[in-house]
Structure formats: C-alpha cells, structure tokens
Steps between C-alpha positions, in 0.01 A plus 500: 500500500487167673352460851565179698295443808704320769269200484629422156234677292636707210323776314612726217388850395233370253349259758508777760301722260250218435435448865483864588235567220295198601491586873435863425221418256346258754503765779350776263218259397419415864496867591256567215259252659599570866203547731585841656310596816324168516560303829622151488247221586450131581835322548695810416327685791594225745872525384482872547367481851755244602782717366360803674474309827878393467597866459286614787609217736859486408477119460281230352152494643465212752123481507413464134666442166432554133517177295833498321653789706821534304357768268374727786819453687676632190246784477561603856862574430394763228215625702750590781767635266288731279337795684131494417196624679170407343376144496439510126865594452614183674254297287625661190861419602395131548371490143809680364733241662301218324515688178879530528563131578264392233687713251851406594407130488581553134869488597518140645269381228737645240798318657302181521408507137858620399638168628324326208427754229668806346457847675220624270283193572585525865380859493175380339447263793532786742244710305254223501507499877492862595239592232266198572166656590460280803836584638421863442176473682648306795787746540279802572301317767792518757507126584763231531548361151737786375758436761429112511574455135792736493678315784406156365642552143809685634567197722453265200745702279768505768454113553548433126833684521594185685798599729537517869450879537193520280333192657553656837331826385230303331396322816510829705260663248293186488447523886367854450279377219350236735434769767314712253273207391502168678440292175856612411618195691406299189735725306785408741428142445522571124832674555649206682381259230634722222828527669551128549374414154763734352784399734406155624522408871866473594740639753566827296130579447415424857778727621352780298127455567487391872665816647264712289208297631612558860499888433157461342366347818682742726317788324162320492483346856452828698197601278357146528525503880340840515214388282442187711492710817246744362276269281583147590644415145825602328321582163750277321565137597213452736269681249611277210465180716155607624382588158618167364326315778184692456499436126551120563207494734272692266593282214400189686169660620391631152638233272756729330244762410722778636798351311309503168382852588854616560620342170220670307569845656874460458469420123240768449707768679816384332354548168342835605831658617660407170278769328593729333866427429624183651258297304687604185842406619489242774378208305779537239739557784402169664544316170848660463593403858415139459686484172800664647509370860837516673627460853514880519139566427335201684423739791203623302304191559599470859413870570165476330412174666584607853339840474178358359441322833399805715284632206335165462419484877354848490264396220377187695374728776395663265659845485390687181815705435761482217781651699609163639632445147699824469818354661523279186492793257877546488541143363226567248704800396805276446287260294377787300853614435575156362203539271590842379853388406335208313261743314754763386860349521502406131306798377641801322480829687496304821542802718218693336279194539573483871423864549170460321410200718581692815289788393221259430535336854497830677203624296297177550571514881382862530186419286428196709537695830269771371245247406521305837574780745136538590463121586828519688376812691796719405306761308609806699208716402259241610707418819493862615123490448462171701712665776270799526186287496646280776559812705124589474391143573716497812300792640173320439537142600647324787452136399459388141601219263844500378508647151793366281575856356411742785592273776864544419484865572245509786764343740790709353308820550452420868872464536590820310237700700649386838876523411731467682384185675628170600355195345337367823352840571308495166133450556318471169171692547341343195445133528542316167332159484608247236247293310585135565247231410172690477281380229269816484466847642262398779730229624802745499296760703376237744845356559639843590194663653674568828735759336404566136324835449563595133563340157754658258464393140566585134411336170816320414740407780308336790558147386165388631191454275267614772664838530484541126130428519451757784689767292265455212176437677521679834130559532445129549657534847266715718728440805783692335516874490721670238703765696792573254572499138832617382344626168315750692840649625635549158705178469523299179511165686163403653501356849185459720462466868187340653400517862337179637171548681501193729146560603380452139753222447372293785 
C-alpha cells in the first residue's frame, strides 16, 4: 500500500505503521499523566475565558483580548461544536486538543527528517520530539505551543517541497502560525530566506512566492486590524518593532547589561533543554551537518538563527521560561537523526541497535519527567491537594500575597465557582498581591497596608527569603497571628496563613 498526499508527500505501509505507533504512543503517555478534574490556570485560563466569550458572544470580544488569540479562536470552534455542560469539561477539552496536536506533530517532523535520512532515522526524530519530557509537560497545560509548533513545522515541510502549490499552502499555514503566536513572524522571515536561498531571486521564484505572500497577508490583516482596534497593537509587527526599540533603549541605558544577561540565560536554557536526550545526539548531528553541508540543508542554520531572536529577546527582559526554545526542537530532532545514522549506519544488527536506542530514549524521558514533575508542578496527586488547599484559603482571606503555587488555582477556582460568566463580569474576590522590590517582610506589609490582610506561605516555593524566615520562626513576629495550617486539615503539603494585626505592627 502506498499513499500519496496531494501535496507531493508519499507514505508506504511501513511508514504509515511507524507514524501511527508513534502518535498513539505519545497520546497514551500524555493520557497517563493527564491532569483530570484539575482546572486550567495562568495563561491557559486566559485562553479558556477568551474562547468561552467567543462562543457566548458569537464573535470576537471587542473590549478585551487574550495575548496571541489564535489558540483560543481555534478552541472556540470546538467549544461550540461539542456539546458539553460543566466548566471542567471544557477545560479538559482544551487540554485534550493540545495533547492531540502535540502528538501529531510527529508527522511533519517525520517528513522533515525523511527528506534527509532513511525512514527508520526519521521515525527516531519524531520519537525524540513527542516523548521529550518538556514537550510532554507543555502539551497537558492547554497552552499555545502545541498548535504553534505543529503549524510551523508543517509549513516548513511544505515549503521544502518547493513547488507552486506547496509554497502557497506553506504560507497559508504560516499565517495561522503567526496568529497563534506573534513571534511566528520571525519564522515567516526564515521561510522567505530559505525559499530564495534554495531558488535564488529570479522571475520564476518571485512568481511562486509573491502570490503566496499576498494570500498570507489577506489572512493576517483582519486579525491585525481587530487587535489594533481592541488593544492598540497588532501583536505582530508593531509588537516586534516596539520590543526592538525598547531593547535598544535599555541597552544604551544599562551598558549592555540586559544583553549580557540575555546571552547568559539563553545559553543556560539551551543547554538545559538538551537534557536528557538531545545532549547525546545534537552535538554529533551538528558536526555531521557542517561536514556535509549542501544547498538542501542550509535551511537549518537560517531557521535556528531566526528563531533564536524572539527567545533571546525574552531572556533579556528577563523571562525565566524554557518554552521560547521549543519551536527549535524539530530541528534538534533532525540533527539527532543525522547523529543516529552516523552512530549505527555501519554497525551490524543496525535495526536492533536503533530499537534499543529508541527504548533508551523513551525510558530516559519518562524517568526524567518523573524526577522533575514536582519542580514543573505537574504531579497530579500534589496538584489536587494544592487545589483543595486553595479552595479553603479562598474562604479565609480576601487579600494576600501571590503564592507561586496556590495563586494559580485561587483565581481559577473563582472562575469555576461562578461559571458560566463573561470575562468582564468576573470579580476576583481574593486580591493577590505580587512581591516586587520589597527587601524585607516589614517593607512588603507597609507598601501594601491599604489592602493586604493575610500572608500565605510555605517552606519551599515563596521565592523570598523573608517568607522562608517567617515559616521557620513565626514566633518572632508578634503582629502576625497563625489562622490556618494545612497540616491540621490532613494534607501532606504544609501551607500557613497569617493574619496581620496592624495595631501591633504600627
């Protein structure tokens, strides 16, 4: 059996089996770790609320907008199509859609790798991606990266097919990619450079690319105009220009300190995301690439260089998050496929060795995930406990410090308790105050004395030394009264709530 997709991509029975097994395995693993009956939080909650407003209004909200609204627009289609009743059911659907797109990204990565290596090595590249512990973690959060990466790599694969029809479809999909995340505009620049490096600028190449570019803008402009009308910025070109200008000003003011900080974080995070599997294969893949560079694979350098720019900018802010690097993972998978072929191509029992390495990769990913899931806050047993503790705290306090663990759920609970509700009707009863530049506990209380009534702390996650001191030596603070300890209610995790006595504090 041979299957030929109309866009020129061919697949035989064996390859179809490879991809089906990889996608199915990825989905099963994600369902094993899936956070059932846990509400979405943080950015994911904002996307959920925007999608819900679209369904309720019948159009895009004209008074507020989620940053990068492409993902919630996509969600709204499924929210309106599938008959669900409970708010947690919609949130679960949001996570499931992210799981599906994260898993099927194995398909475009396979075809990307297959252009340069044999099918068994291409399958290895797909496995590296879908079983990566960070991609696994990201996919069950219900946020933008799953759809963003899928669209981006699909667009790249189509562009590399290099004829009029596939280039047209590539730019159409690229426009959707940009709508999902604004930094996708750097990806479009990369596509343009890759196309003209491979084809040179001439009458024929322009006749192929320019009509596709026109369709790209036809799709993009309505969304850009809506964003400008609602927020004052298009979230794409104006955002990129403003960010570049702001970076230039800050660089002048602080003598390149932010630049050096961005380089430091970028290098540190780039090394960190290579663990546990890429670190074994990517270095060898890079060496192989430079030894065997051709006009066909030069796109690797262009892609990595252009997509490093938004990540580098984020780290000059600085934003402490590795997910700005995830869009480059498919290229890391291709480099790893180069490395695997280099490792085993001249070995006896080549197929057996490939199977052993794949088993090792999957096992190391699961072990690493199990080791890090508490740090990444995806331990479902603990998350359920955090959720229950957050419910109890919401009943006690009305204004407290933002806690990095419980704060995620304290807002989500207020949404689920009042569902259904429009975004603009939400009135968060518990005020969460972020710690900014306070140097000690007294300073934090003084700065927020007009609203702060309680403090929520634990032993490990407050990210403030003075809260750690309070947790261990509460008797030193006679103006704080302990009114709640989660241990007393049978929870394993210990959180304390202190009520501030302002008479004693003064």
